[in-house]
C-alpha positions, 0 to 999 in steps of 0.5 A: 112371648113374642119378642123382636130385637137385636139389643138389650140397652142399660144395664141388667140387674145386679143385686146389691152386695149383702155380704156384710151380713155374714158378720151378723153372728147369733152372738150379737142378739143376746141369749134369747136367739139360738139356732136349732136342727129344725124349728119353724117358729119363726115363720108360721102362726108363732103366736100359736106358742102363747096358747091363747084361743082368744088371741089366735081368733084376733089374728086369724079374724083380723087376717079376713077382715082388716082393711089395710090387708085388703088395699094391700091385696088390691094392689096386687090386682093393680100390679098384676094389671100394669104387667100384663098391659107391659107385656102387651106392647111386644105386640102391635101398637096401632090399629085403626079401622075407619070407613064412611058410606054416602047416598044422595038423592035428587028430585027433578021434573024428568024424575028422581036421580041418586048415587052412593059411595063408600070406602073402608079402611085399616091400618096397623102399626107395630114397633119393634123391639129392637134396642130392648126398650119394651123388654126393660118396661116388662122387667120393671113392670113384673119387678113391681109386681112381685114388689106388691107381693112383698109388701103385702106379706109385710102386711101380713107380718104387721098386722099380726104383731100389731094385733098380739102386741095390743091384745098383750096391752088390753090383758096387762091393763085388765090385770093391773085393774084387777090388781087396783080393785083387790088392793082398793078393797085391802085399802078400804077396809084398812081406812074403816078400821082406822075410822072406826079406831079414831072415833074410839079414841084409839087412833090419831087423826094422822093414822087416819088421813094416811089411810085415807088418802092411800085409799082414795090415791089407788082409786084415782088410777082407776079411770085412767086404766079403764080409758087406756083398756077402752082405747085399745079394745077400739083399737083392736075393733079397728084392725078387724074392721069392726066398729069401735066397742064390738069387741067389749064384750068378747074381750070382757070375759078373758079377765085372767092375767097374762101368763109369761109360759116357761122358756118364752124368751127362747126363740128357736131358729133353724138358720141364721138371723142374717138369712131370715134378715133377707127373707123378710117380706119389707126387705124383699119388697126393697129388692124388687124396687131395685130392680123395678128402677134397674130396668127403667135405665135401660127403659131411658136409654132406649130413646137415644136410638130410633124406633124401627115399626112397621106400618100397613093398610089395607082398604076399599073404595068405591061408588054408583057413578062409575062402570068400573068395580070398587078399588082395593088398596094395600100398602105396607112399609117400614116407618123410623122415628130418631129424635136427633136433637135432644139437647140434653133431655134423654141424658139428663132423663138416664141420669135421674133414673140412675138417681133413683136406682142408687135411692133405691139401694140405699133404701134396700140397705136401709131397710136390711140396717133397720131390720137388723136392728129391730132384731137386735132390739126386741132380743135385748127386750127379751134378755132384760125383761126375763131378767127382771121378771125373775128378781120381780117374782122374789119382790112381790113374795118378800113384799107380801111377807113384808106385809104380813108381818107388818100386820101382825106387829101392829095388831099385837102392839109392836107396829104403828098402822104406818108400817102397814100402809107401807107394806100395802103400797109396796104389794101394790107396786111391786105386783103392779111392776110385775105384771107390767114387765110380764106384758113387756116381755110377751110383747118382746116375744112379738116384736123379735118374731115380728122383726124376724118377718114371721107370720105370713102365708104365700096366699093366693088372690082369693085368700087376699080377698074376700069372694064378694069384692073380686065378685064385685070387680068382675061384675065391673070390668072383665079381670079374666085370669088376672083374679087368679094367683099361684101361690108360686108366681114368685120363683122367678126371681131376678136373682137367687139372693131373694129366696123362693116361696117354698125356702121363704115360706 
């Protein structure tokens, strides 16, 4: 790339101080996070550890069809065009071609006469980048492009986590409906028996009404759960770019309750969480935003200095009235433009850009802090839901045994029917609690991998956007090579604290 200049004004990019991240040890994240020699579970396709083909298929389909992810890919394409436009400023900026011709005809008694004239010209202006104005603009545009790449990858992380999270909510709600229906059948049976005994004079009306109340109360929960199932299915349909209701049949085929796999509360990492925080796409995007804004200060400061350009023109002119040949004109010379009195405009613009840089630095720090908090929150949830799961397993076993004893004692006449109803209610409540806790545990696994920034691929442009969209845009406008994207494009990071594609993959 051609560049003419003797100085680049403004501050060079300096990475934010992240030394405080070194204090984030594994112990901060509880017992759920361990560091092992080799592990890639926190980076690529973490959802496959659930061993659920339906979930795998949903996420893969969402990565192709999700409108939000397509928009993020289009923003990458837009940023590439902006970066290319910024690079064009290093070349001649003013090019003008003009020309005109005329012919006149006169008729009289003596006959006809006429004459013609013409002139044509070409002018060229080239502002030299003495102060690095254009170079800073290119730096800012390049950083904005890399930020768009990071934002697209962050969209992949959020999409995979959102699909998995909603899917587990759907499965848990399905499981709750199954438990409710089983208990409703049991309670209906108890209600029928109580009704028969009441009509035979062997049972009081109090027992009858209590059995009826419990049965109807259980049925009353069903509509709200069915509503939740429908809304969750619609949410998944939207993420997959489908109309509401299109996934209902596909999802309803999977009716088994979600399963918590052994050791699912353990997350194995190959590096410390603090390192993974720096690799999160949203953190990387925030860091690129700092780099882009840093270059804007130099861009503003360059207005203090004169703009020096080389201009030239070449022209031809002539007419048919003279015997002389057509004349040519050639002119070349420098041009200087310098704003001497700006009444503080330039200084205040520099201050504006500096304030925006400080805002970007604070936003970066806030992004990093939120990333650390999200990992901590998810690891706590993972630990505590596992502790609760162990207790709830024993609770469900105990409640089922209690119901068995209460039913036996009731049949033998040693206990009243209220004990049976109470035992049934406890079994239903504890089974429902355990299932909900299992769902919270699975969602905590999703949350911790999302917090670690896992689940993205360094896609090429043809993987970010469907071929039909790229072809449609190519037909409207000639995109040339801008629609091609190499996987290693981000390796030219502004500082070594931004990992390369291979490291962050």
